[in-house]
VOPAGU-2260 file (C-alpha; in pm, 1 decimal, decimal comma):
REM VOPAGU-2260
SITE   aa  ch    i         X         Y         Z
SITE  UNK   A    0   -2218,5   -4270,1    6102,0
SITE  UNK   A    1   -2471,7   -4031,4    6254,0
SITE  UNK   A    2   -2799,7   -4055,6    6047,9
SITE  UNK   A    3   -2829,4   -3679,4    6034,1
SITE  UNK   A    4   -2478,1   -3643,2    5893,5
SITE  UNK   A    5   -2547,6   -3920,1    5643,4
SITE  UNK   A    6   -2858,3   -3741,0    5518,0
SITE  UNK   A    7   -2669,4   -3411,9    5488,8
SITE  UNK   A    8   -2392,7   -3585,9    5289,5
SITE  UNK   A    9   -2642,5   -3736,2    5046,3
SITE  UNK   A   10   -2813,4   -3400,2    4999,6
SITE  UNK   A   11   -2475,6   -3233,7    4937,3
SITE  UNK   A   12   -2384,0   -3496,2    4676,5
SITE  UNK   A   13   -2718,6   -3451,3    4501,2
SITE  UNK   A   14   -2677,1   -3073,0    4492,5
SITE  UNK   A   15   -2320,9   -3107,9    4366,1
SITE  UNK   A   16   -2436,7   -3343,7    4091,7
SITE  UNK   A   17   -2711,8   -3100,3    3991,4
SITE  UNK   A   18   -2462,3   -2815,8    3979,6
SITE  UNK   A   19   -2225,2   -3016,7    3759,0
SITE  UNK   A   20   -2510,6   -3116,5    3529,2
SITE  UNK   A   21   -2630,0   -2756,4    3496,3
SITE  UNK   A   22   -2279,4   -2632,4    3428,8
SITE  UNK   A   23   -2227,4   -2900,5    3165,8
SITE  UNK   A   24   -2563,3   -2818,4    3003,5
SITE  UNK   A   25   -2479,8   -2447,6    2982,6
SITE  UNK   A   26   -2125,8   -2509,6    2858,3
SITE  UNK   A   27   -2228,1   -2743,0    2580,1
SITE  UNK   A   28   -2571,7   -2624,2    2476,0
SITE  UNK   A   29   -2593,6   -2254,3    2564,4
SITE  UNK   A   30   -2233,0   -2138,8    2523,1
SITE  UNK   A   31   -2315,1   -1914,2    2225,2
SITE  UNK   A   32   -2600,6   -1743,9    2407,1
SITE  UNK   A   33   -2383,5   -1654,1    2704,3
SITE  UNK   A   34   -2100,9   -1557,3    2468,2
SITE  UNK   A   35   -2331,2   -1311,4    2296,0
SITE  UNK   A   36   -2422,6   -1156,7    2629,0
SITE  UNK   A   37   -2052,6   -1123,2    2719,2
SITE  UNK   A   38   -1970,9    -979,0    2376,6
SITE  UNK   A   39   -2256,8    -730,2    2408,8
SITE  UNK   A   40   -2129,2    -616,5    2747,2
SITE  UNK   A   41   -1779,1    -581,0    2603,3
SITE  UNK   A   42   -1910,6    -373,7    2314,0
SITE  UNK   A   43   -2115,7    -151,5    2543,5
SITE  UNK   A   44   -1808,4     -97,4    2762,1
SITE  UNK   A   45   -1590,4     -22,7    2457,5
SITE  UNK   A   46   -1838,1     231,7    2322,7
SITE  UNK   A   47   -1881,5     398,9    2662,1
SITE  UNK   A   48   -1548,4     584,5    2627,2
SITE  UNK   A   49   -1391,0     762,3    2331,2
SITE  UNK   A   50   -1180,8     541,2    2105,7
SITE  UNK   A   51    -845,6     697,0    2017,8
SITE  UNK   A   52    -795,6     920,2    1718,7
SITE  UNK   A   53    -613,7     843,8    1392,7
SITE  UNK   A   54    -428,3    1145,7    1259,3
SITE  UNK   A   55    -231,5    1260,4     955,8
SITE  UNK   A   56       6,1    1501,3    1125,5
SITE  UNK   A   57    -230,9    1719,7    1325,9
SITE  UNK   A   58    -530,0    1649,8    1099,5
SITE  UNK   A   59    -784,5    1412,8    1252,8
SITE  UNK   A   60    -890,8    1142,4    1006,4
SITE  UNK   A   61   -1079,4     916,7    1251,3
SITE  UNK   A   62   -1240,9    1008,1    1582,0
SITE  UNK   A   63   -1513,1     915,0    1828,1
SITE  UNK   A   64   -1792,8    1162,9    1893,1
SITE  UNK   A   65   -2043,1    1155,8    2177,8
SITE  UNK   A   66   -2402,7    1067,9    2098,3
SITE  UNK   A   67   -2724,8    1055,7    2299,1
SITE  UNK   A   68   -2742,3     677,1    2277,4
SITE  UNK   A   69   -2837,9     472,8    2585,4
SITE  UNK   A   70   -2594,5     187,0    2529,5
SITE  UNK   A   71   -2339,8     308,8    2273,9
SITE  UNK   A   72   -2232,7     650,0    2398,3
SITE  UNK   A   73   -1965,2     717,0    2135,9
SITE  UNK   A   74   -1979,1     680,7    1759,1
SITE  UNK   A   75   -1691,8     656,6    1508,9
SITE  UNK   A   76   -1665,0     926,5    1241,7
SITE  UNK   A   77   -1417,2    1009,1     963,5
SITE  UNK   A   78   -1404,1    1384,6     906,6
SITE  UNK   A   79   -1177,8    1366,0     597,5
SITE  UNK   A   80   -1411,3    1120,4     427,5
SITE  UNK   A   81   -1306,5     973,9      92,5
SITE  UNK   A   82    -949,6    1103,0     111,8
SITE  UNK   A   83    -839,3     861,0     383,2
SITE  UNK   A   84   -1095,4     578,8     379,8
SITE  UNK   A   85    -842,9     338,1     226,8
SITE  UNK   A   86    -610,4     407,9     521,3
SITE  UNK   A   87    -841,9     427,0     822,8
SITE  UNK   A   88   -1088,0     158,6     726,1
SITE  UNK   A   89   -1396,6     139,7     950,1
SITE  UNK   A   90   -1492,0      48,5    1309,3
SITE  UNK   A   91   -1845,9     -82,8    1344,0
SITE  UNK   A   92   -2017,5    -270,8    1625,9
SITE  UNK   A   93   -2218,7    -450,1    1355,2
SITE  UNK   A   94   -1947,6    -534,4    1103,0
SITE  UNK   A   95   -1617,5    -530,9    1290,3
SITE  UNK   A   96   -1321,0    -328,0    1169,8
SITE  UNK   A   97   -1069,8    -298,8     886,8
SITE  UNK   A   98    -741,6    -134,7     781,5
SITE  UNK   A   99    -576,2      82,5    1053,0
SITE  UNK   A  100    -881,9      53,9    1275,6
SITE  UNK   A  101    -814,6    -319,6    1286,8
SITE  UNK   A  102    -433,6    -317,4    1269,8
SITE  UNK   A  103    -397,6     -74,3    1563,2
SITE  UNK   A  104    -709,4    -178,9    1752,3
SITE  UNK   A  105    -528,0    -249,3    2080,1
SITE  UNK   A  106    -392,7     105,1    2097,1
SITE  UNK   A  107    -714,5     267,3    1981,4
SITE  UNK   A  108    -936,7      81,5    2230,1
SITE  UNK   A  109    -689,3     125,6    2515,7
SITE  UNK   A  110    -602,3    -241,2    2574,1
SITE  UNK   A  111    -240,6    -218,2    2455,1
SITE  UNK   A  112      34,2    -281,7    2708,8
SITE  UNK   A  113     192,1      41,2    2583,5
SITE  UNK   A  114     -73,6     237,2    2770,6
SITE  UNK   A  115      36,1     148,7    3124,0
SITE  UNK   A  116     -15,1     497,8    3264,8
SITE  UNK   A  117    -370,8     507,8    3131,4
SITE  UNK   A  118    -419,9     164,4    3292,3
SITE  UNK   A  119    -308,3     302,1    3628,1
SITE  UNK   A  120    -520,4     615,3    3601,2
SITE  UNK   A  121    -828,0     416,5    3503,2
SITE  UNK   A  122    -774,9     193,0    3807,5
SITE  UNK   A  123    -751,0     495,8    4038,2
SITE  UNK   A  124   -1060,4     667,7    3895,0
SITE  UNK   A  125   -1249,5     337,6    3849,1
SITE  UNK   A  126   -1339,1     449,7    3496,7
SITE  UNK   A  127   -1315,2     271,2    3163,4
SITE  UNK   A  128    -975,6     335,3    3009,3
SITE  UNK   A  129    -978,0     569,4    2705,2
SITE  UNK   A  130    -800,0     471,6    2386,5
SITE  UNK   A  131    -462,0     588,6    2263,1
SITE  UNK   A  132    -396,3     768,6    1935,4
SITE  UNK   A  133    -230,7     662,1    1610,0
SITE  UNK   A  134     -38,5     938,0    1430,6
SITE  UNK   A  135      43,8     840,9    1073,3
SITE  UNK   A  136     331,6     959,2     853,8
SITE  UNK   A  137      83,8    1095,0     599,0
SITE  UNK   A  138      86,4    1458,4     491,7
SITE  UNK   A  139    -281,5    1556,3     475,3
SITE  UNK   A  140    -237,6    1822,2     205,6
SITE  UNK   A  141     -29,7    1586,3      -9,2
SITE  UNK   A  142    -285,8    1307,1      32,6
SITE  UNK   A  143    -566,1    1538,1     -77,1
SITE  UNK   A  144    -363,0    1662,9    -373,6
SITE  UNK   A  145    -286,1    1306,5    -488,7
SITE  UNK   A  146    -649,4    1199,8    -455,2
SITE  UNK   A  147    -786,2    1505,8    -634,8
SITE  UNK   A  148    -534,0    1474,5    -918,9
SITE  UNK   A  149    -637,6    1115,8    -990,0
SITE  UNK   A  150   -1006,3    1203,1    -951,7
SITE  UNK   A  151    -962,9    1476,0   -1212,8
SITE  UNK   A  152    -851,0    1217,2   -1469,2
SITE  UNK   A  153   -1187,0    1042,3   -1444,9
SITE  UNK   A  154   -1036,2     693,0   -1403,5
SITE  UNK   A  155    -954,6     468,6   -1110,9
SITE  UNK   A  156    -600,2     482,4    -978,3
SITE  UNK   A  157    -357,8     521,4    -694,2
SITE  UNK   A  158     -54,7     720,9    -584,5
SITE  UNK   A  159     215,0     656,8    -325,3
SITE  UNK   A  160     474,2     911,5    -213,1
SITE  UNK   A  161     768,9     798,3       2,8
SITE  UNK   A  162    1067,3     950,1     177,5
SITE  UNK   A  163    1348,4     739,2      21,5
SITE  UNK   A  164    1583,4     777,4     318,7
SITE  UNK   A  165    1337,0     664,0     587,2
SITE  UNK   A  166    1061,8     465,3     414,9
SITE  UNK   A  167     797,1     695,5     563,3
SITE  UNK   A  168     486,2     704,7     346,9
SITE  UNK   A  169     385,6    1065,9     285,9
SITE  UNK   A  170      77,9     993,6      75,4
SITE  UNK   A  171    -111,4     676,1     -14,0
SITE  UNK   A  172    -419,0     778,8    -208,7
SITE  UNK   A  173    -668,2     549,4    -379,6
SITE  UNK   A  174    -946,6     667,8    -610,3
SITE  UNK   A  175   -1240,2     623,9    -598,6
SITE  UNK   A  176   -1247,5     646,4    -222,6
SITE  UNK   A  177   -1517,5     606,7      35,3
SITE  UNK   A  178   -1629,3     754,3     363,4
SITE  UNK   A  179   -1653,3     485,1     636,0
SITE  UNK   A  180   -1873,8     699,9     863,5
SITE  UNK   A  181   -2210,4     545,9     770,1
SITE  UNK   A  182   -2087,1     186,7     798,2
SITE  UNK   A  183   -1955,1     281,4    1142,9
SITE  UNK   A  184   -2283,8     444,0    1248,5
SITE  UNK   A  185   -2448,1     337,6    1575,7
SITE  UNK   A  186   -2780,3     350,2    1391,8
SITE  UNK   A  187   -2835,1      -9,1    1281,7
SITE  UNK   A  188   -3044,4      81,7     976,6
SITE  UNK   A  189   -2790,2     336,1     853,4
SITE  UNK   A  190   -2495,9     100,8     905,5
SITE  UNK   A  191   -2669,6    -195,5     741,2
SITE  UNK   A  192   -2775,6       3,3     435,5
SITE  UNK   A  193   -2422,1     139,4     391,1
SITE  UNK   A  194   -2273,9    -208,0     435,9
SITE  UNK   A  195   -2509,6    -364,2     182,5
SITE  UNK   A  196   -2424,7     -90,4     -66,8
SITE  UNK   A  197   -2054,5    -157,2     -12,3
SITE  UNK   A  198   -2094,0    -534,5     -49,7
SITE  UNK   A  199   -2288,4    -483,4    -370,9
SITE  UNK   A  200   -1981,1    -309,3    -516,9
SITE  UNK   A  201   -1736,9    -575,3    -400,4
SITE  UNK   A  202   -1459,2    -654,0    -646,5
SITE  UNK   A  203   -1219,5    -444,3    -855,9
SITE  UNK   A  204   -1465,2    -153,2    -868,7
SITE  UNK   A  205   -1519,6    -133,1    -493,0
SITE  UNK   A  206   -1446,3     212,9    -350,5
SITE  UNK   A  207   -1318,4      40,9     -33,4
SITE  UNK   A  208   -1044,9    -137,4    -230,3
SITE  UNK   A  209    -705,4      21,6    -171,8
SITE  UNK   A  210    -561,3      36,0    -522,5
SITE  UNK   A  211    -214,5     110,3    -391,0
SITE  UNK   A  212    -165,0    -214,6    -201,9
SITE  UNK   A  213    -469,4    -444,4    -214,8
SITE  UNK   A  214    -460,6    -484,3    -592,5
SITE  UNK   A  215    -182,9    -538,5    -846,9
SITE  UNK   A  216    -149,5    -458,5   -1213,7
SITE  UNK   A  217      86,7    -523,5   -1507,8
SITE  UNK   A  218     355,3    -253,5   -1462,3
SITE  UNK   A  219     446,0    -201,9   -1827,5
SITE  UNK   A  220     777,7     -37,2   -1896,0
SITE  UNK   A  221     836,3      70,1   -1535,4
SITE  UNK   A  222     955,2    -290,2   -1487,0
SITE  UNK   A  223    1250,9    -202,6   -1712,8
SITE  UNK   A  224    1407,4     -30,7   -1411,9
SITE  UNK   A  225    1444,4    -372,0   -1246,0
SITE  UNK   A  226    1566,7    -530,0   -1571,1
SITE  UNK   A  227    1827,5    -255,5   -1614,9
SITE  UNK   A  228    1942,8    -310,5   -1256,1
SITE  UNK   A  229    1987,7    -683,5   -1324,0
SITE  UNK   A  230    2180,1    -612,6   -1645,1
SITE  UNK   A  231    2416,0    -361,8   -1480,7
SITE  UNK   A  232    2479,3    -587,5   -1181,6
SITE  UNK   A  233    2544,8    -897,4   -1394,2
SITE  UNK   A  234    2740,2    -757,9   -1689,9
SITE  UNK   A  235    2886,6    -434,5   -1556,0
SITE  UNK   A  236    2698,1    -235,5   -1820,2
SITE  UNK   A  237    2685,2     143,5   -1792,5
SITE  UNK   A  238    2462,7     409,0   -1938,3
SITE  UNK   A  239    2702,7     427,3   -2235,9
SITE  UNK   A  240    2704,6      54,0   -2310,5
SITE  UNK   A  241    2577,6     -31,0   -2658,7
SITE  UNK   A  242    2272,8    -258,2   -2659,3
SITE  UNK   A  243    2056,8    -407,3   -2936,9
SITE  UNK   A  244    1756,5    -207,3   -3051,8
SITE  UNK   A  245    1544,8    -199,5   -3369,0
SITE  UNK   A  246    1169,7    -169,4   -3397,0
SITE  UNK   A  247    1087,5    -540,9   -3412,9
SITE  UNK   A  248    1197,4    -850,6   -3222,4
SITE  UNK   A  249    1065,7   -1206,1   -3226,0
SITE  UNK   A  250    1166,1   -1423,8   -2933,4
SITE  UNK   A  251    1276,3   -1783,1   -3002,0
SITE  UNK   A  252    1004,6   -2046,7   -3048,9
SITE  UNK   A  253     727,7   -1793,6   -3103,2
SITE  UNK   A  254     563,9   -1608,8   -3390,1
SITE  UNK   A  255     474,0   -1307,2   -3176,3
SITE  UNK   A  256     652,5    -990,5   -3288,2
SITE  UNK   A  257     742,0    -743,3   -3013,0
SITE  UNK   A  258     731,1    -382,9   -3133,5
SITE  UNK   A  259     793,5     -39,2   -2989,0
SITE  UNK   A  260     507,0     197,2   -2922,2
SITE  UNK   A  261     591,0     443,3   -3199,2
SITE  UNK   A  262     886,3     302,9   -3395,1
SITE  UNK   A  263    1111,2     521,3   -3181,1
SITE  UNK   A  264    1410,0     283,6   -3186,5
SITE  UNK   A  265    1495,5     222,9   -3554,8
SITE  UNK   A  266    1872,6     183,4   -3508,0
SITE  UNK   A  267    1998,3    -169,8   -3456,5
SITE  UNK   A  268    2213,9     -50,3   -3168,3
SITE  UNK   A  269    2204,1     238,8   -2925,0
SITE  UNK   A  270    2331,6     315,8   -2578,5
SITE  UNK   A  271    2152,2     173,5   -2277,0
SITE  UNK   A  272    2068,0     530,5   -2174,8
SITE  UNK   A  273    1899,9     599,1   -2510,6
SITE  UNK   A  274    1713,8     267,6   -2509,1
SITE  UNK   A  275    1586,2     330,9   -2156,7
SITE  UNK   A  276    1488,3     692,3   -2226,0
SITE  UNK   A  277    1305,1     591,7   -2544,5
SITE  UNK   A  278    1162,6     283,2   -2373,6
SITE  UNK   A  279    1264,6      38,9   -2647,1
SITE  UNK   A  280    1062,9    -277,7   -2590,6
SITE  UNK   A  281    1280,3    -461,1   -2839,9
SITE  UNK   A  282    1594,9    -384,3   -2639,5
SITE  UNK   A  283    1471,2    -511,6   -2305,9
SITE  UNK   A  284    1291,5    -814,7   -2447,5
SITE  UNK   A  285    1607,4    -919,2   -2631,5
SITE  UNK   A  286    1835,4    -854,3   -2333,2
SITE  UNK   A  287    1619,2   -1082,0   -2119,2
SITE  UNK   A  288    1653,9   -1361,9   -2372,6
SITE  UNK   A  289    2018,9   -1321,3   -2466,1
SITE  UNK   A  290    2186,5   -1174,2   -2156,2
SITE  UNK   A  291    1972,3   -1248,1   -1850,4
SITE  UNK   A  292    1836,7   -1569,8   -1704,8
SITE  UNK   A  293    1508,7   -1623,8   -1525,9
SITE  UNK   A  294    1699,1   -1631,1   -1197,0
SITE  UNK   A  295    1876,6   -1301,2   -1276,6
SITE  UNK   A  296    1543,4   -1127,8   -1319,7
SITE  UNK   A  297    1348,3   -1292,4   -1038,4
SITE  UNK   A  298    1635,5   -1248,9    -790,1
SITE  UNK   A  299    1662,4    -879,0    -867,2
SITE  UNK   A  300    1286,2    -832,8    -840,9
SITE  UNK   A  301    1285,3   -1013,3    -504,1
SITE  UNK   A  302    1567,6    -792,7    -378,9
SITE  UNK   A  303    1350,5    -489,7    -454,5
SITE  UNK   A  304    1061,5    -647,8    -259,2
SITE  UNK   A  305     870,7    -871,8    -500,5
SITE  UNK   A  306     722,5   -1166,5    -313,9
SITE  UNK   A  307     684,4    -970,0      12,2
SITE  UNK   A  308     351,7    -876,9     164,8
SITE  UNK   A  309     460,1    -545,7     317,6
SITE  UNK   A  310     304,6    -453,6     652,6
SITE  UNK   A  311     304,5     -81,6     709,3
SITE  UNK   A  312     112,1    -205,6     927,3
SITE  UNK   A  313    -146,4    -234,9     647,4
SITE  UNK   A  314     -77,2    -561,6     468,6
SITE  UNK   A  315     -33,5    -551,4      92,5
SITE  UNK   A  316     -39,9    -804,9    -186,9
SITE  UNK   A  317     300,3    -943,4    -277,1
SITE  UNK   A  318     407,6    -841,5    -627,9
SITE  UNK   A  319     509,9   -1124,2    -858,2
SITE  UNK   A  320     709,2   -1186,8   -1175,7
SITE  UNK   A  321     524,7   -1500,6   -1281,2
SITE  UNK   A  322     672,8   -1777,9   -1495,6
SITE  UNK   A  323    1001,4   -1670,8   -1656,4
SITE  UNK   A  324    1121,2   -2016,4   -1759,4
SITE  UNK   A  325    1069,7   -1983,3   -2136,2
SITE  UNK   A  326    1243,8   -1729,4   -2360,7
SITE  UNK   A  327     909,5   -1603,9   -2490,1
SITE  UNK   A  328     780,9   -1555,6   -2135,5
SITE  UNK   A  329    1089,5   -1356,9   -2032,4
SITE  UNK   A  330    1074,4   -1139,0   -2343,3
SITE  UNK   A  331     721,8   -1028,6   -2253,2
SITE  UNK   A  332     784,2   -1011,8   -1877,7
SITE  UNK   A  333    1080,6    -777,5   -1921,1
SITE  UNK   A  334     858,1    -515,2   -2078,9
SITE  UNK   A  335     618,0    -547,9   -1783,1
SITE  UNK   A  336     362,6    -777,0   -1945,9
SITE  UNK   A  337     306,0   -1156,0   -1938,7
SITE  UNK   A  338     241,9   -1255,0   -1574,9
SITE  UNK   A  339     422,8    -966,3   -1403,9
SITE  UNK   A  340     196,1    -801,6   -1148,0
SITE  UNK   A  341     297,1    -514,2    -922,1
SITE  UNK   A  342     135,1    -294,8    -658,4
SITE  UNK   A  343     166,9      82,7    -666,7
SITE  UNK   A  344     343,3      71,5    -329,2
SITE  UNK   A  345     599,7    -177,4    -460,5
SITE  UNK   A  346     667,2      36,8    -766,7
SITE  UNK   A  347     724,4     340,6    -545,3
SITE  UNK   A  348     968,7     135,8    -336,3
SITE  UNK   A  349    1170,4      49,8    -649,0
SITE  UNK   A  350    1210,1     419,5    -731,4
SITE  UNK   A  351    1289,3     508,2    -369,0
SITE  UNK   A  352    1560,3     240,6    -354,3
SITE  UNK   A  353    1731,8     372,4    -665,8
SITE  UNK   A  354    1720,6     726,1    -525,4
SITE  UNK   A  355    1861,5     603,6    -192,8
SITE  UNK   A  356    2170,2     466,1    -371,5
SITE  UNK   A  357    2055,0     106,4    -357,1
SITE  UNK   A  358    1943,1      73,7       4,8
SITE  UNK   A  359    1579,0     -29,0      42,9
SITE  UNK   A  360    1390,7     104,4     343,2
SITE  UNK   A  361    1088,0     -74,7     481,8
SITE  UNK   A  362     770,8     125,5     404,7
SITE  UNK   A  363     616,8     270,8     720,1
SITE  UNK   A  364     282,0     437,5     781,8
SITE  UNK   A  365     309,2     496,4    1158,4
SITE  UNK   A  366     484,0     807,6    1285,9
SITE  UNK   A  367     406,3     744,1    1653,3
SITE  UNK   A  368     157,2     597,2    1896,9
SITE  UNK   A  369      39,7     808,7    2189,5
SITE  UNK   A  370    -164,4     771,8    2505,7
SITE  UNK   A  371    -499,5     943,8    2550,0
SITE  UNK   A  372    -322,2    1266,7    2649,9
SITE  UNK   A  373    -112,4    1273,2    2333,7
SITE  UNK   A  374     215,9    1168,9    2496,6
SITE  UNK   A  375     424,7     938,8    2277,1
SITE  UNK   A  376     445,0     578,4    2394,3
SITE  UNK   A  377     615,4     440,6    2082,5
SITE  UNK   A  378     776,0     590,6    1773,0
SITE  UNK   A  379     736,7     438,3    1428,7
SITE  UNK   A  380    1029,6     234,8    1299,7
SITE  UNK   A  381    1267,9     340,7    1024,6
SITE  UNK   A  382    1412,8       4,2     928,0
SITE  UNK   A  383    1643,7     -87,1     642,6
SITE  UNK   A  384    1565,0    -395,4     435,9
SITE  UNK   A  385    1927,6    -404,5     327,8
SITE  UNK   A  386    2124,6    -315,5      18,8
SITE  UNK   A  387    1954,2    -419,0    -303,1
SITE  UNK   A  388    2216,0    -303,0    -554,0
SITE  UNK   A  389    2565,4    -156,1    -539,4
SITE  UNK   A  390    2600,9     220,0    -512,4
SITE  UNK   A  391    2762,1     225,7    -857,8
SITE  UNK   A  392    2461,5      41,3   -1001,9
SITE  UNK   A  393    2219,7     282,9    -835,5
SITE  UNK   A  394    2409,1     578,6    -978,6
SITE  UNK   A  395    2397,0     431,4   -1328,5
SITE  UNK   A  396    2023,2     377,9   -1289,0
SITE  UNK   A  397    1987,9     737,8   -1177,1
SITE  UNK   A  398    2153,2     847,0   -1502,2
SITE  UNK   A  399    1908,4     633,9   -1701,9
SITE  UNK   A  400    1607,5     766,6   -1512,7
SITE  UNK   A  401    1720,6    1127,3   -1541,8
SITE  UNK   A  402    1736,5    1081,1   -1919,4
SITE  UNK   A  403    1369,8     974,7   -1922,4
SITE  UNK   A  404    1268,4    1304,9   -1762,4
SITE  UNK   A  405    1518,4    1527,1   -1942,3
SITE  UNK   A  406    1468,7    1396,2   -2295,3
SITE  UNK   A  407    1227,3    1105,4   -2290,1
SITE  UNK   A  408     864,6    1020,9   -2220,5
SITE  UNK   A  409     869,0    1149,9   -1861,7
SITE  UNK   A  410     935,4    1515,7   -1936,4
SITE  UNK   A  411     611,8    1627,4   -1769,6
SITE  UNK   A  412     756,6    1517,3   -1433,2
SITE  UNK   A  413    1041,1    1772,7   -1455,1
SITE  UNK   A  414    1070,3    2029,8   -1175,1
SITE  UNK   A  415    1265,3    2351,8   -1232,3
SITE  UNK   A  416    1580,9    2367,5   -1024,2
SITE  UNK   A  417    1578,7    2001,4    -918,3
SITE  UNK   A  418    1724,3    1675,3   -1044,1
SITE  UNK   A  419    1438,5    1439,1   -1126,7
SITE  UNK   A  420    1447,4    1085,3   -1260,9
SITE  UNK   A  421    1181,7     833,2   -1344,2
SITE  UNK   A  422    1033,1     580,7   -1581,9
SITE  UNK   A  423     701,8     581,6   -1761,1
SITE  UNK   A  424     501,6     270,3   -1833,1
SITE  UNK   A  425     209,5     179,3   -2055,0
SITE  UNK   A  426      53,9    -159,3   -1988,2
SITE  UNK   A  427    -187,9    -352,3   -2203,8
SITE  UNK   A  428    -444,0    -564,3   -2020,8
SITE  UNK   A  429    -773,0    -739,2   -2079,4
SITE  UNK   A  430   -1026,9    -950,6   -1897,4
SITE  UNK   A  431   -1038,1   -1204,4   -2180,3
SITE  UNK   A  432    -840,8   -1306,7   -2486,7
SITE  UNK   A  433   -1112,7   -1165,6   -2711,3
SITE  UNK   A  434   -1117,1    -815,8   -2569,6
SITE  UNK   A  435    -857,6    -553,8   -2477,9
SITE  UNK   A  436    -921,4    -272,8   -2234,0
SITE  UNK   A  437    -774,1      74,7   -2251,3
SITE  UNK   A  438    -407,0      93,9   -2152,7
SITE  UNK   A  439    -291,8     149,6   -1794,8
SITE  UNK   A  440     -56,8     440,8   -1732,6
SITE  UNK   A  441     235,0     439,7   -1485,7
SITE  UNK   A  442     516,5     658,9   -1368,5
SITE  UNK   A  443     761,7     595,3   -1088,9
SITE  UNK   A  444    1042,9     830,4   -1004,6
SITE  UNK   A  445    1226,7    1046,2    -754,7
SITE  UNK   A  446    1366,1    1394,1    -696,0
SITE  UNK   A  447    1680,3    1510,6    -521,2
SITE  UNK   A  448    1694,7    1819,1    -303,3
SITE  UNK   A  449    1925,5    2106,1    -395,2
SITE  UNK   A  450    2209,4    1943,2    -203,8
SITE  UNK   A  451    2177,0    1628,6    -412,7
SITE  UNK   A  452    2017,9    1417,3    -139,1
SITE  UNK   A  453    1718,0    1191,2    -212,7
SITE  UNK   A  454    1413,8    1389,2    -101,6
SITE  UNK   A  455    1108,6    1210,7    -240,6
SITE  UNK   A  456    1001,1     909,4    -445,8
SITE  UNK   A  457     664,3     851,7    -607,6
SITE  UNK   A  458     452,7     615,9    -810,6
SITE  UNK   A  459     127,9     708,7    -984,1
SITE  UNK   A  460     -99,5     454,7   -1151,7
SITE  UNK   A  461    -396,8     531,7   -1379,9
SITE  UNK   A  462    -629,1     241,5   -1457,9
SITE  UNK   A  463    -741,3     212,0   -1824,0
SITE  UNK   A  464    -664,0     573,3   -1911,5
SITE  UNK   A  465    -571,2     500,6   -2275,6
SITE  UNK   A  466    -370,0     742,7   -2491,9
SITE  UNK   A  467    -132,0     964,7   -2297,9
SITE  UNK   A  468    -171,8     754,3   -1984,7
SITE  UNK   A  469     193,7     744,9   -1880,4
SITE  UNK   A  470     244,8    1111,7   -1961,4
SITE  UNK   A  471     -45,9    1205,7   -1735,3
SITE  UNK   A  472      91,5     982,7   -1459,0
SITE  UNK   A  473     427,7    1158,3   -1495,1
SITE  UNK   A  474     258,9    1499,9   -1475,1
SITE  UNK   A  475      80,4    1409,7   -1151,7
SITE  UNK   A  476     403,2    1263,8   -1010,3
SITE  UNK   A  477     594,1    1583,5   -1081,5
SITE  UNK   A  478     326,9    1790,8    -912,0
SITE  UNK   A  479     334,8    1573,3    -599,3
SITE  UNK   A  480     714,5    1572,1    -578,9
SITE  UNK   A  481     726,6    1948,2    -620,3
SITE  UNK   A  482     477,1    1987,6    -335,6
SITE  UNK   A  483     704,9    1782,4    -109,5
SITE  UNK   A  484    1014,3    1980,4    -209,6
SITE  UNK   A  485     843,0    2313,1    -155,0
SITE  UNK   A  486     695,1    2197,7     174,4
SITE  UNK   A  487    1039,4    2092,5     299,7
SITE  UNK   A  488    1166,6    2444,4     246,0
SITE  UNK   A  489    1400,1    2349,8     -36,2
């Protein structure tokens, strides 16, 4: 071989070996450093164009505004503040993102395959592609009304309002709320201080906790709606069926006496309608021991959605019935105590399903997704989860729930000129066996329009409200349902 060629070959091999060694060194020992540089460039590029808006109807609840920053040109802000913080979540270059900002990130930052036209236009103009918009199903006025009503009670709580025929969520308010603007600030000091304040409040008292879906609670007597459904489906009972009552009941193999809240059920028998309207604990505890099995109850609860982590696209906790194997457990569970835990969203779905004659619709928070110009690229789904109960069963439950509003504990939910049904619930709870907190208050229910069609369903939860808790929840529910009915032109 020519000596000159040989020398060139050796030099080439040495250079190739050096290149491989350098590449290996970088890959194994400096990967994170180069990754940080790449991530920084990605962030700078993402913040160089406006991120898409999140809207409630035509009300902007999250938007990007231009700043005078050198690297991060746009900053995320939330003009409706506390009212929608549980829905929007935050978008921060320091702390990531949450809630809708995270769930719909691909649309909002423009990387979704749905935004093909924006892709093409960005290629033509050689500019960074702007984000698309997320239009929610929420009614801004209704959301504000729900939030303010709970705030006025002075306790933590949540409210969900649903269209029973479509599953569209019209309001999903959680109090106390929070404004994600400071956490999303481009000013590092401002964002860090806000984040540290938020972390310091982490837990059940956190204002960033969505009390409608990220936390569950004992549902009290609202769970009797599910128990009544199981009884009607299994035994063919009607509103006029005679059931056991009385003001005291002791389940087998226990010394614990179950009583009614105010000795309102002294007769040893009454109709199912009367027992439901008067919320006789003794009736439903006894029915779950003598007439219903653990499988009857758990299967009915699962049909209504227990055990499912709904994605609206916000993911929720899955409600649970707990251990129903022993008679004593079932007796307590069937009055919404023991280990039964339910989210506010789930409890609204139960009411909506009854109103919709037994068909359960999947809850949905997205009305439509649009490109940067506001043109729709995808509509939100309106999907059925199937039939939960027979139409006849749903109609019997409607009779029971109407009685609660017409002559029972839910009278403050009544709306002149409309058929309204519901169920109140008072739930005992405590953090330890030695201490008992103030009672939770619940109401879930529905209203028909003037043509008799299901128009709205609702659930309101008040945390540790004490005396009058369920009545106040019913009052707020009635106000919210009336606002929907009036807004629909009924």
